[in-house]
PLY file of the C-alpha trace (Angstrom):
ply
format ascii 1.0
element vertex 249
property float x
property float y
property float z
element edge 248
property int vertex1
property int vertex2
end_header
60.45 -7.22 -52.14
59.14 -7.58 -55.79
61.19 -7.01 -58.82
62.11 -3.24 -59.36
61.10 -2.08 -56.05
64.65 -1.01 -55.15
65.81 -0.43 -58.74
63.05 1.79 -59.64
64.73 5.15 -58.95
68.10 4.23 -60.48
66.52 2.35 -63.50
66.64 5.16 -66.18
70.17 6.12 -65.47
71.31 2.47 -65.56
69.49 1.78 -68.67
70.50 4.96 -70.59
71.61 2.89 -73.52
68.02 1.63 -74.03
67.69 3.58 -77.49
64.14 4.48 -76.32
63.64 7.08 -79.14
64.60 4.47 -81.83
62.16 2.16 -80.30
59.39 4.70 -80.29
60.24 5.46 -83.88
60.00 1.76 -84.66
56.59 1.47 -83.00
55.29 4.45 -85.15
56.59 2.56 -88.17
54.56 -0.39 -87.27
51.56 1.59 -86.41
51.30 2.97 -89.93
50.99 -0.71 -91.04
48.02 -1.13 -88.91
44.59 -2.04 -90.57
43.12 0.67 -88.20
44.28 4.03 -87.61
46.17 4.27 -84.33
45.14 7.05 -81.92
44.97 5.08 -78.62
47.80 2.82 -77.28
48.31 0.70 -74.28
51.86 0.39 -72.94
51.71 -2.97 -70.98
54.38 -3.17 -68.19
55.54 0.21 -68.91
58.38 0.48 -66.25
59.35 4.11 -65.61
57.12 5.21 -68.45
59.79 6.34 -71.08
57.99 4.73 -74.08
54.61 5.77 -72.89
55.84 9.48 -72.61
57.50 9.52 -75.97
54.17 8.18 -77.48
52.21 10.71 -75.65
54.47 13.56 -76.79
53.84 12.30 -80.41
49.97 12.71 -80.04
48.78 9.39 -79.01
46.41 8.81 -76.28
48.50 6.51 -73.90
47.26 4.22 -71.10
50.18 2.69 -69.33
50.18 -0.17 -66.85
52.78 -1.84 -64.62
52.88 -4.10 -61.60
55.35 -1.90 -59.56
54.06 1.08 -57.69
57.73 2.35 -57.51
58.18 2.29 -61.20
54.87 3.93 -61.66
55.91 6.73 -59.26
58.97 7.38 -61.43
56.82 7.33 -64.65
54.31 9.77 -63.27
57.06 12.19 -62.28
58.46 12.04 -65.65
55.09 12.61 -67.29
54.49 15.61 -65.17
56.99 17.58 -67.27
55.27 16.83 -70.44
53.40 19.47 -72.64
49.93 18.29 -73.61
48.15 15.14 -72.37
50.32 12.91 -70.29
49.73 9.07 -70.17
47.07 7.55 -67.80
49.09 5.25 -65.47
47.27 2.15 -63.90
48.78 -0.16 -61.21
48.13 -3.55 -62.82
49.80 -6.78 -63.15
49.89 -8.18 -66.81
47.60 -11.15 -66.45
44.98 -8.87 -64.44
44.67 -6.22 -67.16
41.56 -4.36 -67.34
40.75 -1.12 -69.11
37.58 1.00 -69.53
37.47 0.56 -73.29
39.54 -1.06 -75.95
42.56 0.50 -77.53
43.82 0.72 -81.17
47.18 -0.69 -80.27
49.03 -2.50 -77.41
52.78 -2.44 -77.09
55.16 -4.09 -74.58
58.79 -3.33 -74.73
62.28 -4.43 -73.32
61.42 -8.05 -72.55
58.60 -7.48 -70.02
56.73 -10.52 -71.13
59.75 -12.65 -70.20
59.01 -11.95 -66.64
55.80 -14.10 -66.97
57.42 -17.40 -66.16
54.21 -19.46 -65.87
52.28 -20.48 -68.96
49.07 -19.66 -67.14
50.12 -16.17 -66.70
51.23 -15.60 -70.29
48.21 -17.12 -71.61
45.87 -15.08 -69.39
47.86 -11.92 -70.29
47.26 -12.62 -74.21
43.73 -13.17 -73.64
43.32 -10.14 -71.80
45.28 -7.98 -74.30
43.08 -9.43 -77.03
39.98 -8.56 -75.04
41.04 -4.93 -74.82
42.35 -4.58 -78.30
39.98 -3.21 -81.01
39.22 -5.35 -84.03
41.98 -4.78 -86.63
44.47 -3.69 -84.12
47.91 -4.70 -83.33
49.86 -6.26 -80.32
53.54 -5.53 -80.64
56.04 -6.95 -77.99
59.56 -7.94 -77.84
61.17 -10.67 -75.72
64.59 -11.69 -74.78
65.48 -14.93 -76.79
66.26 -18.16 -75.53
69.68 -17.82 -77.17
70.41 -14.80 -75.13
69.07 -16.06 -71.70
70.90 -19.32 -72.07
74.14 -17.49 -72.87
73.75 -15.43 -69.59
74.31 -18.50 -67.43
76.96 -17.86 -64.62
77.64 -14.21 -65.97
78.25 -11.15 -64.06
77.54 -7.65 -65.31
78.01 -4.20 -63.80
76.43 -0.97 -64.54
77.25 2.45 -62.76
76.44 5.98 -62.67
77.63 8.98 -60.50
75.49 7.95 -57.65
74.61 4.36 -58.24
76.42 1.03 -58.65
74.75 -2.18 -59.77
75.94 -5.76 -60.00
73.98 -8.57 -61.89
74.81 -12.16 -61.47
72.77 -14.49 -63.67
71.96 -18.19 -63.61
70.02 -20.15 -66.19
68.22 -23.37 -65.53
67.83 -25.53 -68.56
65.08 -27.59 -66.62
62.84 -24.54 -66.07
64.04 -22.26 -68.76
64.35 -19.58 -66.37
67.16 -17.04 -66.05
67.64 -15.58 -62.56
69.14 -12.35 -62.09
70.54 -11.50 -58.63
70.80 -7.81 -58.35
72.98 -5.83 -55.74
72.37 -2.14 -55.87
74.47 0.64 -54.08
73.28 4.15 -53.97
74.96 7.28 -52.63
72.88 8.82 -49.91
72.97 12.50 -48.71
75.48 11.66 -46.06
78.15 10.62 -48.41
77.82 6.84 -47.56
76.27 4.06 -49.69
73.11 2.22 -49.19
72.68 -1.47 -50.40
69.66 -3.15 -51.75
69.23 -6.51 -53.17
66.71 -7.82 -55.72
65.99 -11.08 -57.67
64.55 -11.05 -61.10
63.37 -13.98 -63.15
62.80 -14.21 -66.90
61.57 -17.21 -68.78
62.85 -18.27 -72.27
59.71 -18.71 -74.26
60.36 -20.33 -77.74
58.90 -18.78 -80.93
56.74 -21.75 -81.24
55.40 -21.52 -77.75
54.57 -17.69 -78.20
52.96 -18.35 -81.46
50.80 -20.99 -79.96
49.67 -18.75 -77.07
48.86 -15.91 -79.34
46.88 -18.32 -81.68
45.07 -19.66 -78.49
44.07 -16.12 -77.71
42.55 -15.58 -81.08
45.32 -13.44 -82.58
46.08 -13.71 -86.26
48.92 -12.80 -88.82
51.65 -13.24 -86.41
55.08 -12.04 -87.54
58.48 -12.45 -85.93
61.53 -10.31 -86.74
64.88 -9.38 -85.14
65.13 -6.19 -83.24
64.13 -3.14 -84.96
64.34 -4.70 -88.28
61.90 -6.29 -90.82
64.13 -9.28 -91.32
63.54 -12.60 -89.77
65.54 -13.26 -86.46
68.93 -14.79 -86.85
70.00 -17.93 -84.96
72.19 -15.63 -82.70
69.39 -12.82 -82.28
69.30 -11.47 -78.62
65.79 -9.90 -79.09
62.75 -10.91 -81.18
59.78 -8.48 -82.03
56.30 -10.10 -82.45
53.49 -8.46 -84.23
49.97 -9.91 -84.18
46.56 -8.67 -85.19
43.09 -9.09 -83.77
40.64 -10.04 -86.69
37.89 -7.66 -87.59
0 1
1 2
2 3
3 4
4 5
5 6
6 7
7 8
8 9
9 10
10 11
11 12
12 13
13 14
14 15
15 16
16 17
17 18
18 19
19 20
20 21
21 22
22 23
23 24
24 25
25 26
26 27
27 28
28 29
29 30
30 31
31 32
32 33
33 34
34 35
35 36
36 37
37 38
38 39
39 40
40 41
41 42
42 43
43 44
44 45
45 46
46 47
47 48
48 49
49 50
50 51
51 52
52 53
53 54
54 55
55 56
56 57
57 58
58 59
59 60
60 61
61 62
62 63
63 64
64 65
65 66
66 67
67 68
68 69
69 70
70 71
71 72
72 73
73 74
74 75
75 76
76 77
77 78
78 79
79 80
80 81
81 82
82 83
83 84
84 85
85 86
86 87
87 88
88 89
89 90
90 91
91 92
92 93
93 94
94 95
95 96
96 97
97 98
98 99
99 100
100 101
101 102
102 103
103 104
104 105
105 106
106 107
107 108
108 109
109 110
110 111
111 112
112 113
113 114
114 115
115 116
116 117
117 118
118 119
119 120
120 121
121 122
122 123
123 124
124 125
125 126
126 127
127 128
128 129
129 130
130 131
131 132
132 133
133 134
134 135
135 136
136 137
137 138
138 139
139 140
140 141
141 142
142 143
143 144
144 145
145 146
146 147
147 148
148 149
149 150
150 151
151 152
152 153
153 154
154 155
155 156
156 157
157 158
158 159
159 160
160 161
161 162
162 163
163 164
164 165
165 166
166 167
167 168
168 169
169 170
170 171
171 172
172 173
173 174
174 175
175 176
176 177
177 178
178 179
179 180
180 181
181 182
182 183
183 184
184 185
185 186
186 187
187 188
188 189
189 190
190 191
191 192
192 193
193 194
194 195
195 196
196 197
197 198
198 199
199 200
200 201
201 202
202 203
203 204
204 205
205 206
206 207
207 208
208 209
209 210
210 211
211 212
212 213
213 214
214 215
215 216
216 217
217 218
218 219
219 220
220 221
221 222
222 223
223 224
224 225
225 226
226 227
227 228
228 229
229 230
230 231
231 232
232 233
233 234
234 235
235 236
236 237
237 238
238 239
239 240
240 241
241 242
242 243
243 244
244 245
245 246
246 247
247 248
């Protein structure tokens, strides 16, 4: 079972504190700093499509990709309730990104890129993003910082809603710089009993220097790094970094 196959239907309820509207507001603020007008946006690794739908509601032409069919199913159901033009959802892994035409901006939120644990995969993803971004366009993404992932070693977290209960056990390897999440998910079924699923997620702790190097190798320029939802440089104990890079004209 791949990451999020079982968790997809419960993901939105468990992630209710994701501050999606604030994140969409922040993305729009960065779009206004773009050297080209932003009309078309790619949401890379869109998950259940919350950010994609928020951007579509605000008038952007949105393409959204994800490697999980189950997450895309949830996203499509959410988009069906939108007024106006919904996002176009595509089933694609990040390193296999392929679009019909370039877009004005590419975004990837909530540490999706940490799931690329091999250098070859993240390098190829950056190359493909560069390929499908218009000259002058921005690539905006966030990652969990090494500080956060290292701190999660040997921790246990619990999330619950009325019909789901989730236990996350986390282990960090300093040798591989990979944090493994072992997820037990219990969901209430129609008979009043609970079904159990298990998933394993893995996130790589990429350093700022590594990500800057990979972006530069792909051709990106003017790379800036800030703390989460701020224009200030990240602090030493920052949990999430936001990267912004440009494709030269």
